[in-house]
Every structure is written in structure tokens, then in C-alpha cells.
Backbone as a chain_set.jsonl record, in Angstrom:
{"seq": "XXXXXXXXXXXXXXXXXXXXXXXXXXXXXXXXXXXXXXXXXXXXXXXXXXXXXXXXXXXXXXXXXXXXXXXXXXXXX", "coords": {"N": [[43.017, -19.743, -19.543], [41.894, -16.479, -19.603], [39.336, -14.897, -17.723], [36.745, -12.86, -18.91], [35.912, -9.654, -17.726], [32.782, -8.464, -16.538], [31.043, -5.679, -17.747], [29.459, -3.172, -15.961], [26.77, -0.882, -15.678], [26.949, 2.409, -14.214], [25.983, 2.358, -10.848], [24.594, 0.005, -11.099], [23.191, -2.84, -9.628], [23.097, -1.709, -7.186], [21.596, -1.149, -4.014], [18.267, 0.067, -3.579], [17.491, 3.32, -2.21], [15.207, 3.428, -0.665], [14.786, 0.889, 0.262], [13.845, -0.456, 2.579], [11.147, 0.036, 2.598], [10.084, -1.22, 0.437], [8.01, -3.664, -0.86], [8.344, -6.824, -1.993], [9.713, -7.735, -5.237], [11.532, -5.465, -7.323], [10.546, -4.17, -10.457], [11.729, -3.723, -13.754], [10.876, -1.141, -15.87], [10.091, 0.59, -18.871], [9.485, 3.923, -19.444], [7.906, 6.891, -20.774], [8.467, 10.184, -20.155], [7.624, 13.626, -19.729], [9.723, 16.564, -19.681], [9.181, 18.275, -17.457], [7.863, 16.553, -15.647], [9.923, 14.751, -15.12], [11.753, 16.446, -13.829], [10.276, 17.181, -11.523], [9.729, 14.664, -10.286], [12.329, 13.762, -9.887], [13.226, 15.661, -8.078], [11.529, 15.064, -5.912], [12.574, 12.564, -5.331], [15.032, 13.212, -4.283], [17.136, 13.63, -6.121], [17.13, 11.204, -7.439], [15.457, 9.61, -9.932], [13.908, 7.154, -10.082], [13.431, 6.615, -7.376], [11.919, 8.88, -6.758], [9.62, 8.414, -8.306], [8.597, 6.1, -7.059], [8.125, 7.145, -4.495], [6.214, 9.144, -5.047], [4.12, 7.5, -5.873], [3.637, 6.131, -3.461], [2.768, 8.286, -1.855], [0.433, 8.991, -3.21], [-1.059, 6.66, -2.868], [-1.331, 6.69, -0.059], [-2.974, 8.928, 0.256], [-5.175, 7.923, -0.849], [-5.948, 8.521, -3.411], [-6.87, 7.294, -5.941], [-8.24, 7.547, -8.302], [-8.896, 6.917, -11.644], [-7.156, 8.293, -14.454], [-8.7, 10.514, -16.69], [-9.203, 11.443, -20.018], [-9.812, 14.623, -21.612], [-13.041, 14.985, -22.788], [-13.769, 12.349, -22.459], [-15.892, 12.168, -20.727], [-18.188, 12.467, -22.204], [-18.829, 10.051, -23.267]], "CA": [[42.215, -18.783, -20.277], [41.471, -15.38, -18.719], [37.9, -14.612, -17.724], [36.42, -11.465, -19.223], [35.129, -9.014, -16.67], [31.523, -7.907, -17.014], [30.902, -4.232, -17.597], [28.182, -2.777, -15.349], [26.452, 0.544, -15.702], [27.099, 3.025, -12.889], [24.838, 2.145, -9.967], [23.981, -1.307, -11.314], [23.31, -3.729, -8.491], [23.027, -0.916, -5.958], [20.33, -1.254, -3.288], [17.526, 1.322, -3.599], [17.537, 4.054, -0.948], [13.985, 3.169, 0.098], [14.694, -0.575, 0.293], [13.093, -0.954, 3.729], [9.718, 0.218, 2.375], [9.679, -1.935, -0.77], [7.508, -5.017, -0.64], [8.486, -7.621, -3.208], [10.78, -7.443, -6.18], [11.381, -4.306, -8.201], [10.482, -4.513, -11.87], [12.277, -2.711, -14.647], [9.902, -0.708, -16.871], [10.505, 1.73, -19.668], [8.395, 4.9, -19.513], [8.209, 8.151, -21.444], [8.047, 11.287, -19.308], [7.993, 14.95, -20.19], [10.822, 17.156, -18.91], [8.69, 18.792, -16.174], [7.626, 15.406, -14.761], [11.236, 14.239, -14.717], [12.312, 17.377, -12.846], [9.496, 17.083, -10.285], [9.943, 13.355, -9.664], [13.723, 13.713, -9.447], [13.281, 16.485, -6.861], [10.902, 14.275, -4.849], [13.497, 11.468, -5.018], [16.331, 13.768, -3.858], [18.134, 13.408, -7.164], [16.966, 9.894, -8.066], [14.153, 9.533, -10.6], [13.167, 5.958, -9.674], [12.995, 6.826, -5.995], [10.852, 9.873, -6.82], [8.419, 7.768, -8.837], [8.049, 5.235, -6.011], [7.62, 7.989, -3.408], [4.975, 9.764, -5.526], [3.1, 6.446, -5.828], [3.3, 5.907, -2.046], [1.968, 9.426, -1.391], [-0.884, 8.869, -3.843], [-1.753, 5.551, -2.199], [-1.689, 7.148, 1.287], [-4.107, 9.854, 0.144], [-6.237, 7.129, -1.475], [-6.321, 9.244, -4.621], [-6.636, 6.283, -6.958], [-9.181, 7.736, -9.398], [-8.206, 6.764, -12.926], [-7.031, 9.464, -15.319], [-9.643, 10.578, -17.814], [-8.895, 12.489, -20.987], [-10.879, 15.576, -21.906], [-13.966, 14.418, -23.77], [-14.18, 11.003, -22.045], [-17.16, 12.271, -20.001], [-19.3, 12.425, -23.162], [-19.106, 8.652, -23.655]], "C": [[41.689, -17.733, -19.294], [39.977, -15.138, -18.861], [37.684, -13.13, -18.03], [35.608, -10.881, -18.078], [33.875, -8.399, -17.289], [31.507, -6.41, -16.77], [29.52, -3.948, -17.026], [28.004, -1.28, -15.494], [26.646, 1.119, -14.306], [25.83, 2.818, -12.056], [24.185, 0.791, -10.123], [24.224, -2.197, -10.113], [23.238, -3.018, -7.153], [21.652, -1.073, -5.323], [19.587, 0.077, -3.373], [17.522, 1.98, -2.228], [16.336, 3.763, -0.06], [13.734, 1.675, 0.263], [13.802, -1.091, 1.419], [11.574, -0.852, 3.509], [9.201, -0.572, 1.18], [9.205, -3.333, -0.402], [7.59, -5.769, -1.965], [9.631, -7.139, -4.081], [10.484, -6.164, -6.952], [11.343, -4.803, -9.64], [11.063, -3.376, -12.683], [11.227, -2.42, -15.72], [10.485, 0.455, -17.641], [9.307, 2.66, -19.806], [8.867, 6.137, -20.26], [7.621, 9.267, -20.588], [8.463, 12.611, -19.934], [9.034, 15.53, -19.23], [10.366, 17.641, -17.531], [8.45, 17.656, -15.179], [8.936, 14.832, -14.247], [11.834, 15.129, -13.64], [11.603, 17.26, -11.495], [9.793, 15.778, -9.56], [11.377, 13.193, -9.162], [13.896, 14.532, -8.17], [12.683, 15.719, -5.682], [11.851, 13.172, -4.386], [14.888, 11.931, -4.614], [17.447, 13.429, -4.842], [18.015, 12.084, -7.882], [15.554, 9.755, -8.614], [13.331, 8.342, -10.122], [12.612, 6.093, -8.257], [11.837, 7.826, -5.958], [9.545, 9.297, -7.328], [7.781, 6.896, -7.761], [7.459, 6.053, -4.871], [6.319, 8.672, -3.816], [3.836, 8.744, -5.508], [2.67, 6.171, -4.391], [2.419, 7.03, -1.511], [0.55, 9.368, -1.956], [-1.698, 7.787, -3.149], [-2.189, 5.971, -0.795], [-2.898, 8.072, 1.278], [-5.34, 9.156, -0.423], [-6.814, 7.85, -2.688], [-6.062, 8.329, -5.818], [-7.631, 6.379, -8.114], [-8.409, 7.693, -10.708], [-8.21, 8.067, -13.715], [-8.066, 9.391, -16.432], [-9.246, 11.727, -18.723], [-10.084, 13.409, -21.166], [-11.752, 14.968, -23.005], [-14.439, 13.025, -23.414], [-15.525, 11.03, -21.331], [-18.362, 12.124, -20.925], [-19.695, 11.011, -23.523], [-20.028, 7.957, -22.712]], "O": [[41.103, -18.079, -18.268], [39.425, -15.168, -19.961], [38.36, -12.264, -17.476], [34.723, -11.539, -17.53], [33.901, -7.886, -18.407], [31.913, -5.938, -15.709], [28.519, -4.434, -17.552], [28.966, -0.514, -15.439], [26.521, 0.396, -13.318], [24.725, 3.082, -12.531], [23.295, 0.452, -9.344], [25.353, -2.295, -9.632], [23.31, -3.656, -6.102], [20.647, -1.125, -6.032], [20.216, 1.128, -3.249], [17.546, 1.297, -1.205], [16.436, 3.843, 1.164], [12.586, 1.249, 0.39], [13.077, -2.068, 1.23], [10.805, -1.565, 4.153], [7.995, -0.592, 0.934], [9.904, -4.085, 0.276], [6.962, -5.373, -2.946], [10.403, -6.257, -3.706], [9.326, -5.827, -7.2], [12.04, -5.755, -9.99], [10.905, -2.206, -12.336], [10.748, -3.332, -16.394], [11.289, 1.22, -17.107], [8.234, 2.235, -20.235], [10.066, 6.399, -20.366], [6.418, 9.289, -20.327], [9.506, 12.712, -20.579], [9.2, 15.045, -18.111], [11.074, 17.446, -16.543], [8.792, 17.779, -14.003], [9.046, 14.471, -13.076], [12.364, 14.631, -12.646], [12.251, 17.242, -10.448], [10.076, 15.78, -8.362], [11.611, 12.561, -8.132], [14.64, 14.13, -7.275], [13.247, 15.715, -4.588], [11.927, 12.876, -3.194], [15.826, 11.134, -4.603], [18.538, 13.006, -4.459], [18.735, 11.853, -8.854], [14.579, 9.78, -7.863], [12.158, 8.509, -9.786], [11.468, 5.728, -7.985], [10.881, 7.637, -5.206], [8.475, 9.652, -6.833], [6.566, 6.941, -7.566], [6.409, 5.7, -4.334], [5.402, 8.77, -3.001], [2.705, 9.089, -5.164], [1.481, 5.996, -4.122], [1.444, 6.776, -0.803], [-0.417, 9.663, -1.253], [-2.884, 7.973, -2.874], [-3.301, 5.646, -0.377], [-3.742, 8.015, 2.172], [-6.423, 9.739, -0.47], [-8.015, 7.79, -2.951], [-5.147, 8.566, -6.606], [-7.843, 5.399, -8.829], [-7.386, 8.362, -10.856], [-9.161, 8.844, -13.643], [-8.277, 8.34, -17.036], [-8.987, 12.839, -18.265], [-11.224, 13.027, -20.905], [-11.247, 14.498, -24.024], [-15.413, 12.544, -23.995], [-16.234, 10.023, -21.323], [-19.435, 11.707, -20.489], [-20.792, 10.79, -24.037], [-20.347, 6.785, -22.912]]}, "num_chains": 1, "name": "protein.A"}
């Protein structure tokens, strides 16, 4: 009986470009981003959205800019 080959998406199983800086396992998450955010983060990641997101998080952590986002009007509460 012939074994069926598994179909993989392009890039599946590929090591991330920033592998040396990653501590722990990567988690897969689904997010919704506007077009401008995608363009900016992809540019930061040199063409790779996931890499851009991780790099933006690293830069934020380095600057210690960890203040939580507040919507307009939240100050009144």
C-alpha cells in the first residue's frame, strides 16, 4: 500500500530568520490587522510579517514602552 504524501504550505516547517533571538516555543495566533499595519510590520520584517511583529515587540520591550493602550474616553472612568 502506497503512503500518501503530506501537503505542506509554502514555508511550513521553515526556521524563523530571527531564531537565535527567540526564547521558547513560537505560538500560532490569528490576528486582524489593518492594511497600513501589515505594510509597516512587513517592512520592519524585511518582507516577513511574523518577523516584523516579533521585531516590533522586541523594540517596544527595549524602550520599556509597555504602557497599555487606552481608548479615547477611558480617562473619564
